[in-house]
N, C-alpha and C positions, 0 to 999 in steps of 0.2 A: 277238698278242705284246698285254702286259698295257700300261694307257693309266695313265701315273700319277694321285694324286690331284692332284697341283698343275698337270695341264693339263685349266685349266675354260676355260669361254665366255667369262667374262669378259676372260680374256687372248688370248684367241682376239679377241672385238671391239677390243681396244685396239690388238694386233698389224694389224687389218684398216685402222682409223681411219689408224693411223701409216703403212701403206704406201698409202693417197692420199693422205697431206699429205706426207711426204717431214720432217716436221718435228713435236719433240719440245709445242714450245708450243701450234699448233694440233689437235693431235690431244688434251692436258690438258683445252681449249677446249674440242671436242668430248663428252668423255667428262667431263667436270665435274671429271676432279680435279686433280690438282698433274705438273708437272713430272718431279719424284722420283718416283710413283705408275704413269706412265708406263713410269721407266727401270726401273723394279723389273719392271714386267711383264711387257719384252719380255727381259729377263734372266731371270727366273723362267723361261718362257716355251721358251728356250732348254734351260737347265736339265731340265723337264719331259721333252724332244724327244730331249737327250742327244747334241744338235748346235747348231754354231756358223747364224746366221740372217744377223749383221749385219758387217761388220768396222769399225775404230772406222779415221774420216780426221778426223784433228786429234777437236775437237768432235762429230762427225756420225755417225749410225749411215750405213751406205753397205748397202744391203739385197743378200745372197749370193744365189746361183740357187737355193735354198734356200729362199728367204723367195719367193718368187717360187711356187714348188711350193707349198708353202704357200700362199698365197694363193689362187689358183686353186682351191684344192682345199675352204679354209677358204669363201669364197664361199660356194658351194656349199653346204656343209654348214649355214653359218648360215642361209641361206636353206628350207634342207629342214628345218630343226628349227623355224622360225616360221611355215612352213608345217601344220608337225603340232600345233604347239602354237593356233594357227587354228582347224584342223581340232575338235580337240578340245573345244576351247568352244563353236564350234557343234553338236557333237553333243549337248556339255552342259545346251543353251541358252542361250550366252554370247555375246555381239556376231555373233548371226545375222545373215542379213540378211531375214532373218522375224521379226516379232514376233507373236506370235498372243495376240490379245485376246476377252477375252469380256466380255459384259453383255447387260442384261433391256434387252427389248425396247423400255419405256416409254421408256430410256436417247438413245433413237433419236430422238427429237423433238427435240434439241437440244443434249445434252451429250458427245454421243460424237463427233458431225457438230464439235463444237467443236473436242474433244480433238484430233481423230483431224488435223483442218485445221493445228491448232499445232502437234504434233507430225512432220506431215509439212517444215511450213518451218525445224523445228532439224534433221533429218534424213532429208533427201528423199530420200537410197538404199533407204530403210527401206519394205519390203513387211509392207503391215498384214494379219494374217488376223482378219476380226471373227467368233464365232460369238453368238450371241443364246438365252440358253437360261434357264432357272430361276435360282434362287439357290443352289439345292444341286447341282441338276446342275453351274453351273460352279466352285466351287468343287470339288469331287469332283475336276472335269478339271484346275482349279489344281493340286491337291492331284499326283494323280497325274504331274505337267510335261508334261501334255499343251497346257495353254495358260501362259502365260508371265506374263500378267495380270488381274486380272476387273476391273470395274468395278460394285460391288451394292450391295445394302442388307448395311449394317453388322448384324448379328444375331450370334443363337444358332450360324449355321451358318459364321459367319467365328470363332466363338471358337476358333484355334487356336494353341499355343503356335509352331508352323512360320511364322506366319503373321505376316510387317506391315502393317498399315494406317493410312490418311490420308483420314482427311475428308475430304467436299468441300462435302456441304448436304445441312440436312434440310429434309425434305418431308408436310407435311401430308395426312393420309386425310381425301377429302370424301365426301360421296353421290351418287353418279352418277344423276341421273334425266333422262328425257325431257323439254325445252321443254315440251310440253304436257300434261304428266300437273298434277295439281291438287298435287303436292309443289312444282313450282316456284317458285309463287309464295312461298314461304318465304325468309324469309333464312339462319335455320339450321334444324336438324331435332333430335328427339329422339329417339335411333335404338331405343331401348328401345319407342318408339309403333309400329314398324314390322313387330311380330310375325307380321301377315298378311299382308304384300308378299311378293308372287315378287322371289325375288333371282339373281344372276346371280355366278359365279367364276370366278378361275382353280383350275386345277389343282394339288396337293398340290406341295411346292417351294419354289412361287412366295413372294417374301416377301411380296406383297399379299395372299394368297391366306393368311398367315398374321396378317397383323395383325388381318384381314378377321375371321379364327376367334378372335381376341384381344376383338376386340369385341361380336362377337356374345355373347360367356360373356357380355361383361361385362356387356353391357343385355339378356340370358336372353332371349337370343333363339337358338330352334334353328332357322335359317332353312329355308324352302320351298324350293331351293336347285335351278331350272328348269333351270340350266344351266352344266357347268363347259367350261373350252377352254383351251386352253395355249398363246395368247397374249394381250397385250392388246389389239392391235389388232379382233383379233377380240369380244371383251367391250363395246369404245364401239362397237361398228357395230349388235353386239344392241340393247344402252342406246339406242341412239339412232330404232331401228324399234319402241321401248316394250316390248319383249319382256317386261323385268322390269330391279328395279335392279341396283346393284352398289357397291361400296366403291374406291376409288381414288385414285390421289397425285395432287396439283394438278398436278404435271407436264406432264401430257397433255389439260391444257384447251385447247389450241387446235385438239384433235383434234376434229372433229364437232361443234367450238363453237357452229356457228348448228343445232343438234340436242341438245346433248346440252347438260345444268347443273350445275356442282357445286356442293353446294349442305353449307358448313360443318357440321359436328357438335357441339352443346351437350356441355358437361362434363356429366359426366366420360368422354361418350366421346372423346375428343380423344388423337388419335396421331401421334407424327412417325416417320416414317422416315430414319435414317441413310445417306446414301451417300456409295460412297467404291471408292476404290482398295485394290484386295489383291493381294499380292504374295508371294513366297517369299522368308524373309530369308534361305537363302543365295546367291541372286541379287539381293542390294540395290544389289551395285556393277555390274553387269554396265548398261554402256554405255545400251541400248537403252531398259533401266528405268528410268532413271536421267536419260531425255530423257524419259519417261512422265511422271514422280514431280513433275518438273519446271514439265512443263504443265499436271498436275493440279492445284498447286497454283497455277499462272496464274488456272484457273479456278474455283479455290475462292475468289480475294480478293472474288472479287463477290459473295458472301455473306458477307464478316467484314467 
């Protein structure tokens, strides 16, 4: 049997509302339309079905047996359709019960705990899966929709027409040294004077490694890299034991503060990391992302 084009979901919803209330005015209030629009929708529904649903008793519409049959089956139909829409949106990552968030290791010191705790207050039912990795790796996973959003350094890796970005704060890069080092007595440091020192670095793909390479080149240093590691906490730990020096962001200052000192770099060897939220433009209306965006904006206010 062919379904008429005039038989729409909207008319079914108006019909079900009328069957609940038995009153044009109350139905109009629920559906936020006029009484006349309710009456027209019910009449059009009868025409689409090719059979009557109501009889007139004065100014009242009295449901016939056909109306009760349509009500019974339409309720399940509408519920099934809503379930289908929700499951489709969840499969696409919209309004899912899980938010997959990516971040840098260094942001777990302060930023991520604050953002997540605020997000849980907004959406207590939301489960958050946190992946820590390098800037480059997180950007790739966001692009392939393995992640819903990332909080990373905003640099060349995040320049993509498909991305929306929300800057949150800026962070300076410092020279990290063991507190027993002779350099620890300095208030600032000329990076170009450290050509013979041993350096520790993060692996390629990390934002801080990229900034370090820029600074080394600017200072004319071909660093004697003693060790490359894949997370910033290992790097700080190695600096704290006096193995070598490292260029690190200021946000890690509370880690190993009893054994590591961060020394400001002299001009022109100063560089700032801009940290921000990055997500796909195609998902910007997702309720979970809207809550995350709001929380990141709240966090950013303390820096502006």
